[in-house]
Structures are given as structure tokens and as C-alpha cells.
C-alpha positions in Angstrom: -0.1 0.0 0.0 1.5 3.5 -0.9 1.9 5.7 1.9 0.1 9.1 1.5 2.3 12.0 0.9 2.2 14.9 3.4 0.8 18.0 1.7 3.6 20.6 1.1 3.3 24.3 1.7 5.8 26.4 -0.4 5.9 30.0 0.1 7.5 32.2 -2.4 7.9 36.0 -1.6 6.5 38.3 -4.6 7.0 41.7 -3.4 6.4 44.6 -6.0 10.2 44.8 -7.0 11.1 41.1 -7.2 13.3 39.9 -9.8 11.1 37.2 -11.2 13.8 35.0 -12.9 15.2 34.4 -9.3 12.0 32.8 -8.1 10.8 30.9 -11.2 13.0 28.0 -11.0 11.8 27.2 -7.4 8.2 27.5 -8.6 9.0 25.2 -11.6 10.7 22.6 -9.4 7.6 22.2 -7.3 4.8 23.2 -9.8 4.2 19.4 -10.7 4.8 18.0 -7.2 1.8 16.0 -6.0 0.1 17.1 -2.8 1.8 20.5 -2.8 0.3 24.1 -2.3 2.4 27.1 -3.7 1.7 30.3 -2.0 3.0 33.5 -3.6 3.4 35.7 -0.6 3.0 39.6 0.0 0.9 42.0 2.1 -2.0 42.1 -0.2 -3.2 40.3 -3.4 -3.6 43.2 -5.6 -1.9 42.9 -9.1 1.4 45.0 -9.3 4.0 45.7 -11.6 7.7 45.5 -10.5 8.7 48.8 -12.2 12.0 49.4 -10.0 13.4 45.9 -10.2 17.1 46.5 -11.3 16.0 49.0 -13.8 14.2 46.6 -16.1 12.8 48.2 -19.2 9.9 45.8 -19.4 8.7 45.0 -16.0 7.0 41.7 -15.3 3.6 42.0 -13.7 3.2 40.0 -10.6 0.5 39.4 -7.9 0.4 37.4 -4.6 -2.1 34.5 -4.1 -1.6 34.7 -0.3 -1.3 37.6 2.2 1.1 37.6 5.0 -1.9 37.2 7.4 -3.1 34.1 5.6 0.2 32.3 5.0 0.2 28.8 6.5 2.4 28.3 9.7 5.3 25.9 9.4 6.0 26.2 5.7 8.0 23.4 4.1 9.9 26.0 2.0 10.3 29.7 2.2 11.8 31.2 -0.9 13.2 34.7 -1.5 14.7 36.2 -4.7 16.4 39.4 -5.4 14.6 42.8 -4.9 15.4 46.4 -4.7 17.0 47.8 -1.4 13.6 49.0 -0.3 13.1 45.6 1.1 15.8 45.9 3.5 14.1 48.6 5.4 10.5 47.2 5.3 9.9 46.3 8.9 6.7 44.4 8.1 8.2 42.2 5.5 11.6 41.6 7.5 9.3 40.7 10.6 7.3 38.2 8.5 10.3 36.5 6.9 11.9 36.3 10.5 8.9 34.6 11.9 8.1 32.3 9.1 11.9 31.5 8.4 12.5 30.5 12.1 10.2 27.5 11.6 10.3 26.8 7.9 11.7 23.3 7.2 13.9 24.8 4.3 14.9 28.2 3.4 16.0 29.2 -0.1 17.6 32.6 -1.1 18.6 33.4 -4.7 20.8 36.3 -5.6 20.0 39.3 -3.4 17.2 37.3 -1.8 20.1 35.7 0.3 20.8 39.2 1.6 17.1 39.7 2.5 17.3 36.5 4.5 20.3 37.8 6.1 18.6 41.2 6.9 15.8 39.2 8.6 18.4 37.5 10.8 18.1 34.1 9.2 21.7 33.6 7.9 23.8 34.7 11.1 26.3 31.9 11.6 25.5 30.2 8.2 27.6 29.8 5.2 25.8 31.4 2.3 26.3 32.9 -1.1 24.6 35.5 -3.3 25.3 37.4 -6.6 29.2 38.0 -7.3 28.9 41.6 -6.9 27.6 41.5 -3.3 29.1 38.5 -1.9 31.1 40.1 1.0 27.9 42.2 2.2 26.6 38.9 3.6 29.3 39.2 6.3 27.5 42.4 7.6 24.9 40.1 9.0 27.1 37.6 10.5 26.8 35.2 7.6 29.8 33.3 6.1 30.3 34.3 2.6 31.1 31.6 0.2 32.0 32.6 -3.4 32.0 30.5 -6.5 28.5 30.6 -7.9 27.2 27.2 -6.9 24.5 26.4 -4.5 25.6 26.7 -1.0 24.0 24.3 1.6 24.2 24.8 5.4 21.8 22.8 7.3 18.4 23.9 5.9 19.6 27.1 4.2 20.2 26.8 0.5 21.6 29.9 -1.2 22.6 30.6 -4.7 23.5 33.1 -7.3 20.8 34.5 -9.7 18.5 32.7 -12.3 20.0 29.2 -12.8 20.6 29.0 -9.1 16.9 29.1 -8.6 16.3 25.9 -10.7 19.2 24.2 -8.9 18.2 25.1 -5.4 14.7 24.3 -6.1 15.4 20.7 -7.4 17.9 20.1 -4.4 15.2 21.1 -2.0 12.5 18.8 -3.8 15.0 16.1 -3.4 15.1 16.6 0.4 11.2 16.7 0.6 10.2 14.1 -2.0 13.3 12.0 -2.6 15.8 12.0 -5.5 13.6 10.1 -7.9 11.1 12.9 -7.8 13.8 15.5 -8.2 15.2 13.5 -11.2 11.8 13.3 -12.8 11.2 17.1 -12.2 14.7 17.9 -13.8 13.9 15.8 -16.8 10.3 17.3 -17.2 11.8 20.8 -17.4 14.7 19.6 -19.4 17.0 21.3 -17.2 20.4 20.8 -18.7 22.0 24.4 -19.5 24.2 24.7 -22.5 25.4 28.4 -22.2 26.0 29.7 -25.6 28.8 31.9 -24.8 30.5 30.5 -21.7 30.5 33.8 -19.6 28.1 33.0 -16.8 30.8 33.6 -13.9 33.5 36.1 -13.4 35.9 33.4 -13.9 34.5 32.3 -17.1 33.9 36.0 -18.5 37.4 37.1 -17.6 38.4 40.5 -16.0 37.7 42.8 -18.8 34.0 41.8 -19.3 33.5 41.5 -15.4 34.7 45.0 -14.9 32.6 46.3 -17.8 29.4 44.9 -15.8 30.6 45.9 -12.6 30.9 49.5 -14.0 27.4 49.2 -15.6 25.8 48.4 -12.0 27.9 50.6 -10.0 25.0 53.0 -9.2 23.0 49.9 -8.1 25.9 48.8 -6.0 26.4 51.9 -4.3 22.5 52.2 -3.4 22.9 48.6 -2.3 25.9 49.2 0.0 24.1 52.2 1.8 20.9 50.2 2.3 22.7 47.1 3.5 24.9 48.9 6.1 21.6 50.5 7.3 20.1 47.0 7.5 22.8 45.5 9.1 22.7 48.2 11.9 19.0 47.6 12.2 19.6 43.8 12.6 22.1 44.7 15.4 19.6 46.8 17.4 17.0 44.1 16.9 19.0 41.4 18.3 20.4 43.4 21.1 
């Protein structure tokens, strides 16, 4: 007799400025999982356009399906992708993440979403990673930065760089919750077998010239991020005092 599967509760933060590619992989990994509820989480469920997300010229419209107030307790997965620096001063959101993250089975932080988890106090003392431009900022929150671009696993925390990291972390957490066979099937279903056409998907592969060009392009964002992260780190120290 086949044992009934416990129903999974997956929570994915969709704030107005979320970077959708950072959360789509986690969604894809779990979207065909049996006995699984996926909650797109925000303060309200009104449609919204993420008009500020990384200066994107063509914002992707998003809306939540579940409010913070209606979010199930004891989530199996809480996933956070990148957003704008505003989120690091959003007391309501940080408090929600701190509460839900303290008892979720698994936490996933993708790109600057790792920094949001850190700002909520959820990566203190944990090895973690984020996008290469901001890796050292994790230390401001008591996390242990790990460079390299791969998924970093420390106990129940899974963190990764942008976009492809979302698919990989999602599949790895699916394996933890449903077993490797289920994750293998999901990987095949989505035909996840990256073949980067230009081989420049990391600073090491891209080389110093292209990496520096990209760093200069995003310098205004980096400066904005740096000030916001310092303020968020000071807030966290006060909160924990």
C-alpha cells in the first residue's frame, strides 16, 4: 500500500520589485509536485508591476495569492529572490520573514534574496552565497560568505546566485522533501540541462575585462545597495540586542 504524502506548503515572496527569474526556478521545481500548495506571498493580493526591479525596461507583472496574514504556519519551503534595497528597510516584510523563516523546514535565498534573508536575521552563523557583486556584504549580517556561484547548503539553508541557481536550489530542496527520484523526474520534465551559448556565466569564465564592464554598468545599483545594506545590518544588530 502506498503511503500518503504529506501536503507540502511552499511560500515564495513576490514583493512589488522582485526579480522574477530568481523565483521562477523554485516554482518550476515544485509546480508538478503532488500534494503541494504554492503560495505567492505579499502584504496584499492586488496586481502589481515591479517597475523598479534592477531598472528593467519591461517590468513583469506579478501578484500574490496569499497575504502575510493568511500564510500557513510551518512552511516546508520559504523562498526569497532578489529585490530592490527598499525591502531591507521594510519592517513588516522582515518581521514576516524572520517569523516564518524561524520554523520553515527549508529556506531558499537566490541572488540578493540571500541578503534579504540575512537582513531578517536568518543567515547569522550560516555559510551562504549571493550574486558575485555583493558576496562580501553577507558578512555584515554575521553570515559566512562563500564565493563560487554554486548552491551553498548549510543545514536547512540553500543559497545561490541568480537565475539558474533558482532551478538548482529548487531541485535540491525537492529532493530533500520528496526524494531524489522525484527531483530527477522534475529535472527531466523541465529538461534542465544548461548549455550556455557564450560561456560567460561567472566572473571566472567571463574574464576580467567583461566582468569589470559589468561592474561599472551596475555601479549605481551597487552604491545604492551598499548604503541600504549597512543600514539594514545596523537595524539587525539593534533588533538582536
